C-alpha positions as CSV (number, residue, x, y, z in Angstrom):
1,M,3.0,-9.1,-2.7
2,K,2.5,-9.3,1.1
3,V,6.0,-10.7,1.3
4,L,7.2,-7.7,-0.7
5,A,5.5,-5.2,1.5
6,L,7.1,-6.9,4.6
7,F,10.4,-6.8,2.8
8,T,10.0,-3.1,2.1
9,F,9.1,-2.4,5.8
10,T,12.0,-4.6,6.9
11,L,14.5,-2.7,4.7
12,L,13.2,0.7,6.1
13,A,13.5,-0.6,9.6
14,Q,17.0,-1.8,9.1
15,Q,18.2,1.4,7.3
16,P,17.6,4.4,9.5
17,E,18.9,6.4,6.5
18,G,15.7,5.8,4.6
19,I,15.4,8.7,2.2
20,P,12.7,11.1,3.3
21,F,10.8,13.1,0.7
22,Q,7.7,15.3,0.4
23,G,5.5,16.0,-2.5
24,I,5.6,13.7,-5.6
25,Y,6.9,10.2,-5.7
26,E,7.5,9.0,-9.2
27,N,8.4,5.4,-10.1
28,K,9.6,5.8,-13.7
29,F,11.2,2.5,-14.3
30,G,9.5,-0.8,-13.8
31,Y,6.2,0.1,-12.1
32,A,5.2,3.3,-13.9
33,Y,3.2,5.4,-11.4
34,R,3.2,8.7,-9.7
35,V,1.5,9.7,-6.4
36,T,1.6,12.8,-4.2
37,V,2.3,12.7,-0.5
38,P,-0.2,15.1,1.1
39,P,1.2,18.4,2.5
40,G,2.4,18.1,6.1
41,H,3.5,14.4,5.6
42,T,6.8,12.8,4.7
43,G,7.3,9.7,2.7
44,L,10.3,7.4,3.3
45,R,11.7,5.4,0.4
46,T,14.5,2.8,0.5
47,P,18.0,4.0,-0.5
48,P,19.8,2.3,-3.4
49,P,20.6,-0.4,-4.1
50,A,17.3,-1.6,-2.5
51,P,14.5,-2.1,-5.0
52,Q,12.3,1.0,-5.6
53,H,8.8,-0.3,-5.4
54,G,7.3,2.5,-3.4
55,F,7.4,4.2,0.0
56,T,5.9,4.4,3.5
57,I,4.4,7.2,5.6
58,D,4.5,7.0,9.3
59,L,1.4,8.7,10.8
60,S,0.6,9.5,14.4
61,S,-0.6,7.0,17.0
62,G,1.1,4.0,15.5
63,A,-0.5,4.2,12.0
64,H,1.4,3.9,8.8
65,I,0.7,3.7,5.1
66,S,2.6,2.0,2.3
67,V,2.4,2.5,-1.4
68,D,3.7,-0.3,-3.6
69,G,4.0,-1.3,-7.2
70,S,5.1,-4.9,-8.0
71,Y,5.0,-7.3,-10.9
72,N,2.0,-9.7,-10.7
73,A,4.3,-12.6,-9.9
74,Q,1.5,-14.7,-8.4
75,F,-0.6,-14.2,-11.6
76,F,-3.7,-12.9,-9.8
77,P,-6.5,-12.8,-12.3
78,T,-8.3,-9.9,-10.6
79,A,-7.7,-7.4,-7.9
80,R,-10.2,-9.2,-5.7
81,H,-8.0,-12.4,-5.9
82,A,-5.0,-10.4,-4.8
83,A,-6.9,-8.8,-1.9
84,E,-8.2,-12.2,-0.8
85,A,-4.6,-13.6,-0.8
86,H,-3.7,-11.0,1.9
87,V,-6.3,-12.0,4.4
88,E,-4.8,-13.8,7.5
89,A,-7.8,-15.7,8.8
90,D,-6.1,-16.5,12.1
91,K,-5.7,-12.9,13.0
92,Q,-9.0,-11.3,11.9
93,I,-11.7,-10.3,14.3
94,A,-14.5,-10.0,11.8
95,P,-14.9,-11.0,8.1
96,P,-13.1,-8.7,5.6
97,V,-15.3,-6.1,3.9
98,Y,-14.7,-5.8,0.2
99,Q,-15.8,-2.8,-1.9
100,S,-15.3,-1.9,-5.5
101,T,-13.4,1.3,-6.2
102,K,-10.9,2.8,-8.7
103,L,-7.2,3.5,-8.6
104,A,-5.9,5.7,-11.4
105,G,-9.0,4.7,-13.5
106,L,-8.3,1.0,-13.0
107,P,-10.9,-1.2,-11.4
108,A,-9.8,-1.8,-7.8
109,I,-10.9,-3.4,-4.6
110,E,-10.8,-1.8,-1.2
111,T,-10.5,-4.2,1.7
112,N,-11.1,-3.4,5.3
113,I,-9.9,-5.9,7.9
114,R,-10.1,-5.7,11.7
115,Y,-7.4,-7.8,13.3
116,R,-5.2,-8.5,16.3
117,A,-1.5,-9.4,15.8
118,T,-1.7,-11.6,18.8
119,K,-4.6,-12.5,21.1
120,S,-3.6,-10.0,23.7
121,A,-2.6,-7.2,21.2
122,P,-4.9,-4.2,20.7
123,E,-7.3,-4.2,17.9
124,R,-6.1,-2.8,14.6
125,E,-7.5,-2.0,11.2
126,R,-5.9,-2.7,7.8
127,R,-7.3,-1.0,4.8
128,S,-6.0,-1.6,1.3
129,I,-6.7,-0.6,-2.2
130,I,-5.4,-3.0,-4.9
131,A,-5.5,-2.6,-8.7
132,L,-4.1,-4.6,-11.5
133,R,-2.5,-2.9,-14.6
134,P,-3.3,-5.3,-17.4
135,A,-0.4,-4.2,-19.7
136,S,2.6,-6.4,-20.1
137,P,4.2,-6.8,-17.7
138,E,1.2,-6.9,-15.5
139,I,1.6,-4.8,-12.4
140,V,-0.2,-4.9,-9.0
141,Y,-0.6,-1.5,-7.3
142,E,-1.4,-1.4,-3.6
143,I,-2.0,1.3,-1.0
144,V,-2.2,-0.1,2.6
145,L,-3.2,1.7,5.8
146,D,-2.4,-0.1,9.0
147,T,-3.8,1.7,12.1
148,P,-5.2,1.2,15.6
149,Y,-8.9,0.6,15.4
150,P,-11.0,2.6,14.8
151,A,-9.1,4.5,12.1
152,P,-8.8,8.1,13.0
153,P,-10.4,10.4,10.4
154,Q,-7.1,12.1,9.6
155,T,-5.4,8.8,8.7
156,L,-8.3,8.0,6.4
157,H,-8.0,11.4,4.8
158,V,-4.3,10.7,4.0
159,F,-5.2,7.2,2.7
160,H,-7.8,8.5,0.3
161,A,-5.7,11.5,-0.7
162,L,-3.0,9.1,-1.9
163,Q,-5.7,7.1,-3.8
164,H,-7.0,10.2,-5.5
165,S,-3.5,11.5,-6.5
166,F,-2.3,8.1,-7.8
167,R,-1.6,8.3,-11.6
168,L,-0.2,5.8,-14.1
169,T,2.7,6.8,-16.2
170,P,4.0,5.2,-19.5
171,L,5.7,1.9,-19.1
172,L,9.3,2.3,-20.3
173,E,11.0,-0.6,-22.0
């Protein structure tokens, strides 16, 4: 899934015509979820024919949030396993902090990691919420905030607003 998130960011970076939107993002086919971008913020989704897994929001001061739905191609048995797979031990400054939470009523794990991209880079914080939808096909949902450390309160507000607005929709065949 980490590769998929990087793929999504790469697509957005390569395509300045990323499609901006405000309000509700709904993924009807494939990943079956809906989430609301908080007022005053703009989401960017990839234009067709790129895969439609989710979107990103660029925030002030170098922070950004991504929202993603993907098939559980790595067969993670739990959200905790998926969260642990995203930890890059060589970049972290302190051990990850894991906390149980919910995402659209699903058991989820919130992870907080302090890291540096390189030894001389400024300290950053990566927060993520990951949940697994157990229906077939199994889906991994993830909301990721990447921000300079410490995370400004307004970025945390947007992150948690996305979590609270996240809803599952029926899986279409």
